BATI-142781 format. One record per atom (N, C-alpha, C): y, z, x; residue in one letter; residue number from 1; atom name. Coordinates in Angstrom, 3 decimals. Each point is the difference from the previous one (the first is absolute). Layout:
v: Y	w: Z	u: X	residuo: A	num: NUM	atomo: CA;
...
This chain:
v: -1.193	w: 0.000	u: 0.833	residuo: X	num: 1	atomo: N;
v: 1.193	w: 0.000	u: -0.833	residuo: X	num: 1	atomo: CA;
v: 1.251	w: 0.000	u: 0.874	residuo: X	num: 1	atomo: C;
v: -0.093	w: 0.576	u: 1.191	residuo: X	num: 2	atomo: N;
v: 1.156	w: 0.032	u: 0.889	residuo: X	num: 2	atomo: CA;
v: 0.469	w: -1.415	u: 0.350	residuo: X	num: 2	atomo: C;
v: -0.941	w: -0.912	u: 0.273	residuo: X	num: 3	atomo: N;
v: 0.366	w: -1.388	u: 0.323	residuo: X	num: 3	atomo: CA;
v: 0.688	w: -0.686	u: -1.178	residuo: X	num: 3	atomo: C;
v: -0.507	w: 0.243	u: -1.205	residuo: X	num: 4	atomo: N;
v: 0.611	w: -0.594	u: -1.180	residuo: X	num: 4	atomo: CA;
v: 1.402	w: 0.569	u: -0.217	residuo: X	num: 4	atomo: C;
v: 0.149	w: 1.301	u: 0.164	residuo: X	num: 5	atomo: N;
v: 1.325	w: 0.617	u: -0.162	residuo: X	num: 5	atomo: CA;
v: 0.986	w: -0.582	u: 1.006	residuo: X	num: 5	atomo: C;
v: -0.462	w: -0.237	u: 1.210	residuo: X	num: 6	atomo: N;
v: 0.860	w: -0.613	u: 1.018	residuo: X	num: 6	atomo: CA;
v: 0.395	w: -1.423	u: -0.408	residuo: X	num: 6	atomo: C;
v: -0.963	w: -0.776	u: -0.516	residuo: X	num: 7	atomo: N;
v: 0.286	w: -1.372	u: -0.441	residuo: X	num: 7	atomo: CA;
v: 0.961	w: -0.002	u: -1.186	residuo: X	num: 7	atomo: C;
v: -0.139	w: 0.971	u: -0.886	residuo: X	num: 8	atomo: N;
v: 0.906	w: 0.111	u: -1.147	residuo: X	num: 8	atomo: CA;
v: 1.429	w: 0.176	u: 0.503	residuo: X	num: 8	atomo: C;
v: 0.178	w: 0.869	u: 0.978	residuo: X	num: 9	atomo: N;
v: 1.325	w: 0.213	u: 0.572	residuo: X	num: 9	atomo: CA;
v: 0.521	w: -1.210	u: 0.748	residuo: X	num: 9	atomo: C;
v: -0.855	w: -0.636	u: 0.767	residuo: X	num: 10	atomo: N;
v: 0.412	w: -1.130	u: 0.836	residuo: X	num: 10	atomo: CA;
v: 0.301	w: -1.251	u: -0.812	residuo: X	num: 10	atomo: C;
v: -0.844	w: -0.309	u: -0.997	residuo: X	num: 11	atomo: N;
v: 0.111	w: -1.267	u: -0.723	residuo: X	num: 11	atomo: CA;
v: 0.543	w: 0.141	u: -1.426	residuo: X	num: 11	atomo: C;
v: 0.231	w: 1.203	u: -0.427	residuo: X	num: 12	atomo: N;
v: 0.532	w: 0.201	u: -1.340	residuo: X	num: 12	atomo: CA;
v: -1.008	w: -0.244	u: -1.108	residuo: X	num: 12	atomo: C;
v: -1.285	w: 0.184	u: 0.279	residuo: X	num: 13	atomo: N;
v: -1.051	w: -0.224	u: -0.994	residuo: X	num: 13	atomo: CA;
v: 0.225	w: 0.929	u: -1.190	residuo: X	num: 13	atomo: C;
v: -0.090	w: -0.584	u: -1.199	residuo: X	num: 14	atomo: N;
v: 0.207	w: 0.757	u: -1.224	residuo: X	num: 14	atomo: CA;
v: -1.255	w: 0.091	u: -0.868	residuo: X	num: 14	atomo: C;
v: -0.944	w: -0.907	u: 0.243	residuo: X	num: 15	atomo: N;
v: -1.204	w: -0.049	u: -0.820	residuo: X	num: 15	atomo: CA;
v: -1.186	w: -0.372	u: 0.879	residuo: X	num: 15	atomo: C;
v: -1.149	w: 0.626	u: -0.280	residuo: X	num: 16	atomo: N;
v: -1.246	w: -0.314	u: 0.687	residuo: X	num: 16	atomo: CA;
v: -0.989	w: -0.478	u: -1.041	residuo: X	num: 16	atomo: C;
v: -0.587	w: -1.175	u: 0.247	residuo: X	num: 17	atomo: N;
v: -1.060	w: -0.524	u: -0.868	residuo: X	num: 17	atomo: CA;
v: -1.310	w: 0.090	u: 0.780	residuo: X	num: 17	atomo: C;
v: -0.926	w: 0.777	u: -0.531	residuo: X	num: 18	atomo: N;
v: -1.307	w: 0.226	u: 0.621	residuo: X	num: 18	atomo: CA;
v: -1.026	w: -0.879	u: -0.711	residuo: X	num: 18	atomo: C;
v: -0.589	w: -0.954	u: 0.730	residuo: X	num: 19	atomo: N;
v: -0.973	w: -0.938	u: -0.571	residuo: X	num: 19	atomo: CA;
v: -1.450	w: 0.442	u: 0.196	residuo: X	num: 19	atomo: C;
v: -0.200	w: 1.137	u: 0.624	residuo: X	num: 20	atomo: N;
v: -1.372	w: 0.464	u: 0.276	residuo: X	num: 20	atomo: CA;
v: -0.770	w: 0.226	u: -1.298	residuo: X	num: 20	atomo: C;
v: -1.294	w: -0.346	u: 0.009	residuo: X	num: 21	atomo: N;
v: -0.806	w: 0.216	u: -1.196	residuo: X	num: 21	atomo: CA;
v: -0.683	w: 1.365	u: 0.031	residuo: X	num: 21	atomo: C;
v: 0.272	w: 0.769	u: 1.020	residuo: X	num: 22	atomo: N;
v: -0.497	w: 1.382	u: 0.092	residuo: X	num: 22	atomo: CA;
v: 1.193	w: 0.937	u: -0.163	residuo: X	num: 22	atomo: C;
v: -0.236	w: 1.262	u: 0.236	residuo: X	num: 23	atomo: N;
v: 1.074	w: 0.992	u: -0.145	residuo: X	num: 23	atomo: CA;
v: 1.188	w: -0.367	u: 0.885	residuo: X	num: 23	atomo: C;
v: 1.213	w: 0.297	u: -0.468	residuo: X	num: 24	atomo: N;
v: 1.180	w: -0.291	u: 0.831	residuo: X	num: 24	atomo: CA;
v: -0.038	w: 0.804	u: 1.296	residuo: X	num: 24	atomo: C;
v: 0.710	w: -0.482	u: 1.006	residuo: X	num: 25	atomo: N;
v: 0.037	w: 0.694	u: 1.281	residuo: X	num: 25	atomo: CA;
v: 0.609	w: 1.389	u: -0.126	residuo: X	num: 25	atomo: C;
v: 1.028	w: 0.115	u: -0.828	residuo: X	num: 26	atomo: N;
v: 0.695	w: 1.275	u: -0.177	residuo: X	num: 26	atomo: CA;
v: 0.136	w: 0.292	u: -1.486	residuo: X	num: 26	atomo: C;
v: 0.178	w: 1.250	u: -0.341	residuo: X	num: 27	atomo: N;
v: 0.222	w: 0.389	u: -1.391	residuo: X	num: 27	atomo: CA;
v: 1.368	w: -0.493	u: -0.449	residuo: X	num: 27	atomo: C;
v: 0.124	w: -0.388	u: -1.276	residuo: X	num: 28	atomo: N;
v: 1.302	w: -0.474	u: -0.493	residuo: X	num: 28	atomo: CA;
v: 1.158	w: 0.963	u: 0.302	residuo: X	num: 28	atomo: C;
v: -0.247	w: 1.288	u: -0.027	residuo: X	num: 29	atomo: N;
v: 1.062	w: 0.974	u: 0.292	residuo: X	num: 29	atomo: CA;
v: 0.516	w: -0.146	u: 1.438	residuo: X	num: 29	atomo: C;
v: -0.852	w: -0.451	u: 0.897	residuo: X	num: 30	atomo: N;
v: 0.424	w: -0.205	u: 1.393	residuo: X	num: 30	atomo: CA;
v: 1.048	w: -1.101	u: 0.093	residuo: X	num: 30	atomo: C;
v: -0.164	w: -1.030	u: -0.805	residuo: X	num: 31	atomo: N;
v: 0.987	w: -1.087	u: -0.019	residuo: X	num: 31	atomo: CA;
v: 1.323	w: 0.505	u: -0.573	residuo: X	num: 31	atomo: C;
v: -0.090	w: 0.809	u: -1.038	residuo: X	num: 32	atomo: N;
v: 1.216	w: 0.571	u: -0.594	residuo: X	num: 32	atomo: CA;
v: 0.766	w: 0.820	u: 1.027	residuo: X	num: 32	atomo: C;
v: -0.724	w: 0.774	u: 0.813	residuo: X	num: 33	atomo: N;
v: 0.653	w: 0.855	u: 0.999	residuo: X	num: 33	atomo: CA;
v: 0.822	w: -0.790	u: 1.004	residuo: X	num: 33	atomo: C;
v: -0.419	w: -1.226	u: 0.281	residuo: X	num: 34	atomo: N;
v: 0.777	w: -0.801	u: 0.962	residuo: X	num: 34	atomo: CA;
v: 0.944	w: -0.971	u: -0.700	residuo: X	num: 34	atomo: C;
v: 0.072	w: 0.109	u: -1.327	residuo: X	num: 35	atomo: N;
v: 0.999	w: -0.743	u: -0.750	residuo: X	num: 35	atomo: CA;
v: -0.333	w: -1.434	u: -0.340	residuo: X	num: 35	atomo: C;
v: -1.298	w: -0.317	u: -0.141	residuo: X	num: 36	atomo: N;
v: -0.376	w: -1.359	u: -0.384	residuo: X	num: 36	atomo: CA;
v: -0.828	w: 0.020	u: -1.284	residuo: X	num: 36	atomo: C;
v: 0.128	w: -1.075	u: -0.748	residuo: X	num: 37	atomo: N;
v: -0.822	w: -0.182	u: -1.190	residuo: X	num: 37	atomo: CA;
v: -1.366	w: -0.502	u: 0.442	residuo: X	num: 37	atomo: C;
v: -1.050	w: 0.504	u: -0.614	residuo: X	num: 38	atomo: N;
v: -1.365	w: -0.392	u: 0.333	residuo: X	num: 38	atomo: CA;
v: -0.599	w: -0.781	u: -1.157	residuo: X	num: 38	atomo: C;
v: -0.527	w: -1.197	u: 0.296	residuo: X	num: 39	atomo: N;
v: -0.645	w: -0.840	u: -1.010	residuo: X	num: 39	atomo: CA;
v: -1.423	w: -0.268	u: 0.472	residuo: X	num: 39	atomo: C;
v: -0.947	w: 0.393	u: -0.810	residuo: X	num: 40	atomo: N;
v: -1.410	w: -0.252	u: 0.320	residuo: X	num: 40	atomo: CA;
v: -0.437	w: -1.239	u: -0.755	residuo: X	num: 40	atomo: C;
v: -0.559	w: -0.958	u: 0.739	residuo: X	num: 41	atomo: N;
v: -0.418	w: -1.269	u: -0.578	residuo: X	num: 41	atomo: CA;
v: -1.334	w: -0.389	u: 0.655	residuo: X	num: 41	atomo: C;
v: -1.093	w: 0.664	u: -0.370	residuo: X	num: 42	atomo: N;
v: -1.270	w: -0.226	u: 0.692	residuo: X	num: 42	atomo: CA;
v: -0.542	w: -1.415	u: -0.174	residuo: X	num: 42	atomo: C;
v: -0.328	w: -0.612	u: 1.136	residuo: X	num: 43	atomo: N;
v: -0.586	w: -1.342	u: 0.022	residuo: X	num: 43	atomo: CA;
v: -1.282	w: 0.022	u: 0.819	residuo: X	num: 43	atomo: C;
v: -0.923	w: -0.853	u: -0.366	residuo: X	num: 44	atomo: N;
v: -1.201	w: -0.203	u: 0.808	residuo: X	num: 44	atomo: CA;
v: 0.277	w: -1.142	u: 0.973	residuo: X	num: 44	atomo: C;
v: -0.528	w: 0.135	u: 1.203	residuo: X	num: 45	atomo: N;
v: 0.176	w: -1.108	u: 0.940	residuo: X	num: 45	atomo: CA;
v: -0.988	w: -1.133	u: -0.253	residuo: X	num: 45	atomo: C;
v: -0.856	w: 0.156	u: -1.021	residuo: X	num: 46	atomo: N;
v: -1.004	w: -1.016	u: -0.312	residuo: X	num: 46	atomo: CA;
v: 0.207	w: -0.642	u: -1.366	residuo: X	num: 46	atomo: C;
v: 1.141	w: 0.261	u: -0.625	residuo: X	num: 47	atomo: N;
v: 0.311	w: -0.587	u: -1.302	residuo: X	num: 47	atomo: CA;
v: 1.356	w: -0.693	u: 0.074	residuo: X	num: 47	atomo: C;
v: 0.237	w: -0.971	u: -0.881	residuo: X	num: 48	atomo: N;
v: 1.309	w: -0.676	u: 0.007	residuo: X	num: 48	atomo: CA;
v: 1.119	w: 0.978	u: -0.347	residuo: X	num: 48	atomo: C;
v: 1.186	w: -0.329	u: 0.464	residuo: X	num: 49	atomo: N;
v: 1.168	w: 0.786	u: -0.391	residuo: X	num: 49	atomo: CA;
v: 0.264	w: -0.200	u: -1.486	residuo: X	num: 49	atomo: C;
v: 0.334	w: 1.053	u: -0.735	residuo: X	num: 50	atomo: N;
v: 0.348	w: -0.185	u: -1.415	residuo: X	num: 50	atomo: CA;
v: 1.215	w: -0.917	u: -0.130	residuo: X	num: 50	atomo: C;
v: 0.046	w: -0.771	u: -1.063	residuo: X	num: 51	atomo: N;
v: 1.090	w: -0.967	u: -0.198	residuo: X	num: 51	atomo: CA;
v: 1.371	w: 0.664	u: -0.012	residuo: X	num: 51	atomo: C;
v: 0.070	w: 1.235	u: -0.446	residuo: X	num: 52	atomo: N;
v: 1.286	w: 0.693	u: -0.111	residuo: X	num: 52	atomo: CA;
v: 0.260	w: 0.976	u: 1.144	residuo: X	num: 52	atomo: C;
v: -0.702	w: -0.132	u: 1.087	residuo: X	num: 53	atomo: N;
v: 0.090	w: 0.974	u: 1.089	residuo: X	num: 53	atomo: CA;
v: 1.422	w: 0.176	u: 0.532	residuo: X	num: 53	atomo: C;
v: 0.777	w: -1.047	u: 0.036	residuo: X	num: 54	atomo: N;
v: 1.350	w: 0.116	u: 0.552	residuo: X	num: 54	atomo: CA;
v: 0.960	w: 0.735	u: -0.933	residuo: X	num: 54	atomo: C;
v: -0.459	w: 0.329	u: -1.205	residuo: X	num: 55	atomo: N;
v: 0.838	w: 0.762	u: -0.928	residuo: X	num: 55	atomo: CA;
v: 0.331	w: 1.392	u: 0.526	residuo: X	num: 55	atomo: C;
v: -0.789	w: 0.510	u: 0.945	residuo: X	num: 56	atomo: N;
v: 0.278	w: 1.332	u: 0.554	residuo: X	num: 56	atomo: CA;
v: 1.198	w: -0.002	u: 0.944	residuo: X	num: 56	atomo: C;
v: 0.443	w: -1.190	u: 0.401	residuo: X	num: 57	atomo: N;
v: 1.168	w: -0.094	u: 0.883	residuo: X	num: 57	atomo: CA;
v: 1.288	w: 0.112	u: -0.812	residuo: X	num: 57	atomo: C;
v: 0.993	w: 0.586	u: 0.592	residuo: X	num: 58	atomo: N;
v: 1.317	w: 0.113	u: -0.618	residuo: X	num: 58	atomo: CA;
v: 1.017	w: -0.349	u: 1.080	residuo: X	num: 58	atomo: C;
v: 0.787	w: -1.056	u: -0.201	residuo: X	num: 59	atomo: N;
v: 0.954	w: -0.416	u: 1.038	residuo: X	num: 59	atomo: CA;
v: 1.076	w: 1.041	u: 0.298	residuo: X	num: 59	atomo: C;
v: 0.088	w: 1.029	u: -0.832	residuo: X	num: 60	atomo: N;
v: 0.994	w: 1.043	u: 0.234	residuo: X	num: 60	atomo: CA;
v: -0.471	w: 1.072	u: 0.974	residuo: X	num: 60	atomo: C;
v: -1.264	w: -0.098	u: 0.449	residuo: X	num: 61	atomo: N;
v: -0.569	w: 0.984	u: 0.916	residuo: X	num: 61	atomo: CA;
v: -0.432	w: -0.652	u: 1.308	residuo: X	num: 61	atomo: C;
v: 0.254	w: 0.682	u: 1.093	residuo: X	num: 62	atomo: N;
v: -0.596	w: -0.389	u: 1.280	residuo: X	num: 62	atomo: CA;
v: -1.407	w: 0.569	u: -0.029	residuo: X	num: 62	atomo: C;
v: -0.999	w: -0.882	u: 0.089	residuo: X	num: 63	atomo: N;
v: -1.380	w: 0.374	u: -0.290	residuo: X	num: 63	atomo: CA;
v: -0.902	w: -0.182	u: 1.210	residuo: X	num: 63	atomo: C;
v: -0.886	w: 0.960	u: 0.190	residuo: X	num: 64	atomo: N;
v: -1.049	w: -0.045	u: 1.012	residuo: X	num: 64	atomo: CA;
v: -1.324	w: -0.157	u: -0.735	residuo: X	num: 64	atomo: C;
v: -0.759	w: -1.049	u: 0.326	residuo: X	num: 65	atomo: N;
v: -1.283	w: -0.278	u: -0.640	residuo: X	num: 65	atomo: CA;
v: -1.098	w: 0.235	u: 1.024	residuo: X	num: 65	atomo: C;
v: -1.064	w: 0.702	u: -0.411	residuo: X	num: 66	atomo: N;
v: -1.106	w: 0.222	u: 0.943	residuo: X	num: 66	atomo: CA;
v: -1.336	w: 0.119	u: -0.720	residuo: X	num: 66	atomo: C;
v: -1.053	w: -0.202	u: 0.762	residuo: X	num: 67	atomo: N;
v: -1.359	w: 0.281	u: -0.453	residuo: X	num: 67	atomo: CA;
v: -0.650	w: 0.845	u: 1.091	residuo: X	num: 67	atomo: C;
v: -1.175	w: -0.377	u: 0.455	residuo: X	num: 68	atomo: N;
v: -0.646	w: 0.796	u: 1.053	residuo: X	num: 68	atomo: CA;
v: 0.401	w: -0.505	u: 1.384	residuo: X	num: 68	atomo: C;
v: -0.218	w: -1.288	u: 0.267	residuo: X	num: 69	atomo: N;
v: 0.339	w: -0.571	u: 1.307	residuo: X	num: 69	atomo: CA;
v: 1.276	w: -0.825	u: -0.039	residuo: X	num: 69	atomo: C;
v: 0.407	w: -0.422	u: -1.182	residuo: X	num: 70	atomo: N;
v: 1.212	w: -0.796	u: -0.112	residuo: X	num: 70	atomo: CA;
v: -0.200	w: -1.480	u: 0.278	residuo: X	num: 70	atomo: C;
v: -1.253	w: -0.449	u: -0.010	residuo: X	num: 71	atomo: N;
v: -0.238	w: -1.402	u: 0.343	residuo: X	num: 71	atomo: CA;
v: -0.589	w: -0.826	u: -1.138	residuo: X	num: 71	atomo: C;
v: -0.721	w: 0.595	u: -0.911	residuo: X	num: 72	atomo: N;
v: -0.654	w: -0.790	u: -1.042	residuo: X	num: 72	atomo: CA;
v: 0.720	w: 0.120	u: -1.344	residuo: X	num: 72	atomo: C;
v: -0.086	w: 1.156	u: -0.640	residuo: X	num: 73	atomo: N;
v: 0.701	w: 0.167	u: -1.279	residuo: X	num: 73	atomo: CA;
v: 1.511	w: -0.122	u: 0.183	residuo: X	num: 73	atomo: C;
v: 0.524	w: 0.680	u: 1.000	residuo: X	num: 74	atomo: N;
v: 1.446	w: -0.087	u: 0.250	residuo: X	num: 74	atomo: CA;
v: 0.382	w: -1.419	u: 0.391	residuo: X	num: 74	atomo: C;
v: -0.809	w: -0.631	u: 0.847	residuo: X	num: 75	atomo: N;
v: 0.284	w: -1.372	u: 0.414	residuo: X	num: 75	atomo: CA;
v: 0.016	w: -0.960	u: -1.169	residuo: X	num: 75	atomo: C;
v: -0.960	w: 0.165	u: -0.925	residuo: X	num: 76	atomo: N;
v: -0.049	w: -0.868	u: -1.173	residuo: X	num: 76	atomo: CA;
v: 1.188	w: 0.284	u: -0.925	residuo: X	num: 76	atomo: C;
v: 0.317	w: 1.259	u: -0.196	residuo: X	num: 77	atomo: N;
v: 1.126	w: 0.386	u: -0.848	residuo: X	num: 77	atomo: CA;
v: 1.297	w: -0.600	u: 0.534	residuo: X	num: 77	atomo: C;
v: 0.241	w: 0.163	u: 1.285	residuo: X	num: 78	atomo: N;
v: 1.223	w: -0.534	u: 0.608	residuo: X	num: 78	atomo: CA;
v: -0.041	w: -1.530	u: 0.011	residuo: X	num: 78	atomo: C;
v: -1.179	w: -0.581	u: 0.243	residuo: X	num: 79	atomo: N;
v: -0.128	w: -1.456	u: -0.036	residuo: X	num: 79	atomo: CA;
v: 0.366	w: -0.568	u: -1.366	residuo: X	num: 79	atomo: C;
v: -0.474	w: 0.664	u: -1.051	residuo: X	num: 80	atomo: N;
v: 0.342	w: -0.441	u: -1.349	residuo: X	num: 80	atomo: CA;
v: 1.502	w: 0.146	u: -0.254	residuo: X	num: 80	atomo: C;
v: 0.574	w: 1.098	u: 0.470	residuo: X	num: 81	atomo: N;
v: 1.452	w: 0.196	u: -0.122	residuo: X	num: 81	atomo: CA;
v: 0.757	w: -1.107	u: 0.731	residuo: X	num: 81	atomo: C;
v: -0.442	w: -0.307	u: 1.221	residuo: X	num: 82	atomo: N;
v: 0.659	w: -1.067	u: 0.770	residuo: X	num: 82	atomo: CA;
v: -0.047	w: -1.324	u: -0.766	residuo: X	num: 82	atomo: C;
v: -1.142	w: -0.289	u: -0.618	residuo: X	num: 83	atomo: N;
v: -0.151	w: -1.265	u: -0.728	residuo: X	num: 83	atomo: CA;
v: 0.828	w: -0.024	u: -1.282	residuo: X	num: 83	atomo: C;
v: -0.163	w: 1.019	u: -0.828	residuo: X	num: 84	atomo: N;
v: 0.618	w: -0.021	u: -1.327	residuo: X	num: 84	atomo: CA;
v: 1.481	w: 0.363	u: 0.003	residuo: X	num: 84	atomo: C;
v: 0.413	w: 0.866	u: 0.890	residuo: X	num: 85	atomo: N;
v: 1.379	w: 0.497	u: -0.036	residuo: X	num: 85	atomo: CA;
v: 0.895	w: -0.578	u: 1.091	residuo: X	num: 85	atomo: C;
v: -0.608	w: -0.375	u: 1.115	residuo: X	num: 86	atomo: N;
v: 0.801	w: -0.501	u: 1.110	residuo: X	num: 86	atomo: CA;
v: -0.214	w: -1.476	u: 0.296	residuo: X	num: 86	atomo: C;
v: -0.947	w: -0.616	u: -0.689	residuo: X	num: 87	atomo: N;
v: -0.211	w: -1.434	u: 0.146	residuo: X	num: 87	atomo: CA;
v: -0.567	w: -0.448	u: 1.336	residuo: X	num: 87	atomo: C;
v: -0.716	w: 0.894	u: 0.681	residuo: X	num: 88	atomo: N;
v: -0.598	w: -0.374	u: 1.284	residuo: X	num: 88	atomo: CA;
v: -1.102	w: -1.035	u: -0.208	residuo: X	num: 88	atomo: C;
v: -0.205	w: -0.848	u: 0.999	residuo: X	num: 89	atomo: N;
v: -1.083	w: -0.977	u: -0.033	residuo: X	num: 89	atomo: CA;
v: -1.334	w: 0.697	u: 0.268	residuo: X	num: 89	atomo: C;
v: -1.106	w: -0.579	u: -0.475	residuo: X	num: 90	atomo: N;
v: -1.313	w: 0.581	u: 0.287	residuo: X	num: 90	atomo: CA;
v: -0.262	w: 0.162	u: 1.502	residuo: X	num: 90	atomo: C;
v: 0.405	w: -0.977	u: 0.803	residuo: X	num: 91	atomo: N;
v: -0.231	w: 0.104	u: 1.442	residuo: X	num: 91	atomo: CA;
v: 0.747	w: 1.183	u: 0.603	residuo: X	num: 91	atomo: C;
v: 1.228	w: 0.196	u: -0.416	residuo: X	num: 92	atomo: N;
v: 0.792	w: 1.113	u: 0.528	residuo: X	num: 92	atomo: CA;
v: -0.594	w: 1.345	u: -0.438	residuo: X	num: 92	atomo: C;
v: -0.431	w: 0.074	u: -1.256	residuo: X	num: 93	atomo: N;
v: -0.638	w: 1.221	u: -0.496	residuo: X	num: 93	atomo: CA;
v: -1.265	w: 0.285	u: 0.793	residuo: X	num: 93	atomo: C;
v: -0.839	w: -1.018	u: 0.174	residuo: X	num: 94	atomo: N;
v: -1.266	w: 0.183	u: 0.711	residuo: X	num: 94	atomo: CA;
v: 0.255	w: 0.438	u: 1.441	residuo: X	num: 94	atomo: C;
v: 0.977	w: -0.587	u: 0.665	residuo: X	num: 95	atomo: N;
v: 0.326	w: 0.400	u: 1.376	residuo: X	num: 95	atomo: CA;
v: 0.371	w: 1.479	u: 0.063	residuo: X	num: 95	atomo: C;
v: 0.813	w: 0.452	u: -0.967	residuo: X	num: 96	atomo: N;
v: 0.379	w: 1.415	u: -0.005	residuo: X	num: 96	atomo: CA;
v: -1.215	w: 0.887	u: -0.275	residuo: X	num: 96	atomo: C;
v: -0.826	w: -0.389	u: -0.956	residuo: X	num: 97	atomo: N;
v: -1.188	w: 0.793	u: -0.305	residuo: X	num: 97	atomo: CA;
v: -0.914	w: 0.101	u: 1.210	residuo: X	num: 97	atomo: C;
v: -0.160	w: -1.082	u: 0.725	residuo: X	num: 98	atomo: N;
v: -0.833	w: 0.022	u: 1.206	residuo: X	num: 98	atomo: CA;
v: 0.614	w: 0.885	u: 1.090	residuo: X	num: 98	atomo: C;
v: 1.312	w: -0.046	u: 0.128	residuo: X	num: 99	atomo: N;
v: 0.688	w: 0.823	u: 1.009	residuo: X	num: 99	atomo: CA;
v: -0.225	w: 1.489	u: -0.256	residuo: X	num: 99	atomo: C;
v: -0.216	w: 0.370	u: -1.270	residuo: X	num: 100	atomo: N;
v: -0.220	w: 1.401	u: -0.342	residuo: X	num: 100	atomo: CA;
v: -1.470	w: 0.332	u: -0.255	residuo: X	num: 100	atomo: C;
v: -0.903	w: -0.909	u: 0.383	residuo: X	num: 101	atomo: N;
v: -1.418	w: 0.324	u: 0.026	residuo: X	num: 101	atomo: CA;
v: -0.815	w: -0.274	u: -1.246	residuo: X	num: 101	atomo: C;
v: 0.441	w: -0.906	u: -0.862	residuo: X	num: 102	atomo: N;
v: -0.776	w: -0.285	u: -1.209	residuo: X	num: 102	atomo: CA;
v: -1.403	w: -0.509	u: 0.334	residuo: X	num: 102	atomo: C;
v: -0.124	w: -0.813	u: 1.010	residuo: X	num: 103	atomo: N;
v: -1.317	w: -0.495	u: 0.398	residuo: X	num: 103	atomo: CA;
v: -0.418	w: -1.251	u: -0.742	residuo: X	num: 103	atomo: C;
v: -1.327	w: -0.201	u: -0.089	residuo: X	num: 104	atomo: N;
v: -0.554	w: -1.211	u: -0.611	residuo: X	num: 104	atomo: CA;
v: 0.079	w: 0.063	u: -1.522	residuo: X	num: 104	atomo: C;
v: 0.389	w: -1.100	u: -0.638	residuo: X	num: 105	atomo: N;
v: 0.092	w: -0.005	u: -1.472	residuo: X	num: 105	atomo: CA;
v: -1.310	w: 0.399	u: -0.672	residuo: X	num: 105	atomo: C;
v: -1.126	w: -0.456	u: 0.526	residuo: X	num: 106	atomo: N;
v: -1.282	w: 0.283	u: -0.649	residuo: X	num: 106	atomo: CA;
v: -0.355	w: 1.484	u: -0.020	residuo: X	num: 106	atomo: C;
v: 0.633	w: 0.807	u: 0.850	residuo: X	num: 107	atomo: N;
v: -0.256	w: 1.440	u: -0.013	residuo: X	num: 107	atomo: CA;
v: 0.731	w: 0.710	u: -1.135	residuo: X	num: 107	atomo: C;
v: 1.034	w: -0.625	u: -0.530	residuo: X	num: 108	atomo: N;
v: 0.788	w: 0.576	u: -1.095	residuo: X	num: 108	atomo: CA;
v: 0.432	w: -1.134	u: -0.937	residuo: X	num: 108	atomo: C;
v: -0.990	w: -0.770	u: -0.439	residuo: X	num: 109	atomo: N;
v: 0.258	w: -1.217	u: -0.750	residuo: X	num: 109	atomo: CA;
v: 0.790	w: 0.240	u: -1.283	residuo: X	num: 109	atomo: C;
v: -0.293	w: 1.067	u: -0.718	residuo: X	num: 110	atomo: N;
v: 0.708	w: 0.246	u: -1.264	residuo: X	num: 110	atomo: CA;
v: 1.491	w: 0.221	u: 0.259	residuo: X	num: 110	atomo: C;
v: 0.339	w: 0.753	u: 1.028	residuo: X	num: 111	atomo: N;
v: 1.423	w: 0.207	u: 0.332	residuo: X	num: 111	atomo: CA;
v: 0.632	w: -1.307	u: 0.461	residuo: X	num: 111	atomo: C;
v: -0.716	w: -0.729	u: 0.847	residuo: X	num: 112	atomo: N;
v: 0.494	w: -1.268	u: 0.510	residuo: X	num: 112	atomo: CA;
v: 0.324	w: -0.963	u: -1.149	residuo: X	num: 112	atomo: C;
v: -0.919	w: -0.104	u: -0.945	residuo: X	num: 113	atomo: N;
v: 0.195	w: -0.918	u: -1.135	residuo: X	num: 113	atomo: CA;
v: 1.169	w: 0.439	u: -0.891	residuo: X	num: 113	atomo: C;
v: 0.275	w: 1.298	u: -0.052	residuo: X	num: 114	atomo: N;
v: 1.114	w: 0.501	u: -0.797	residuo: X	num: 114	atomo: CA;
v: 1.328	w: -0.586	u: 0.459	residuo: X	num: 114	atomo: C;
v: 0.069	w: -0.374	u: 1.240	residuo: X	num: 115	atomo: N;
v: 1.250	w: -0.523	u: 0.562	residuo: X	num: 115	atomo: CA;
v: -0.003	w: -1.513	u: 0.081	residuo: X	num: 115	atomo: C;
v: -1.096	w: -0.566	u: 0.445	residuo: X	num: 116	atomo: N;
v: -0.023	w: -1.402	u: 0.387	residuo: X	num: 116	atomo: CA;
v: -0.633	w: -0.934	u: -1.027	residuo: X	num: 116	atomo: C;
v: -0.508	w: 0.486	u: -1.102	residuo: X	num: 117	atomo: N;
v: -0.596	w: -0.880	u: -1.014	residuo: X	num: 117	atomo: CA;
v: 0.656	w: 0.184	u: -1.338	residuo: X	num: 117	atomo: C;
C-alpha cells in the first residue's frame, strides 16, 4: 500500500480499478485512507472483455488500472481503451501490449479477440 500511496501523491491518482478475479490486493478501507476511490471490476484472463467494460472509466478521474501482473487483463483493458477512445491503430496497440508483456495471442485468445476482432 505504501507504493500506491506514493503513486497517488506523485501522479494525482484519484481512482483505482482492480481487474483481479480474486480478492482485491487491499481492503476498500485502505484505499479510502489514502484518498482514492476503489472500483472492483473482476475479469477472467480467459474470457472476453464485457462489451461495457469501459463504462467503469470516468474522464473526470485520474485512474490507475491493475490486475495481478498488469500484462493480460490490464493490457487488454487499456488496448480496448486505446482503440475505442483514442483511435489507436491495431498495430500501435499490439506494439504497446507486447512492450508490457502480453505475450502470444493464443495464450490469451479471448482477451486478444476482445480488442482486435
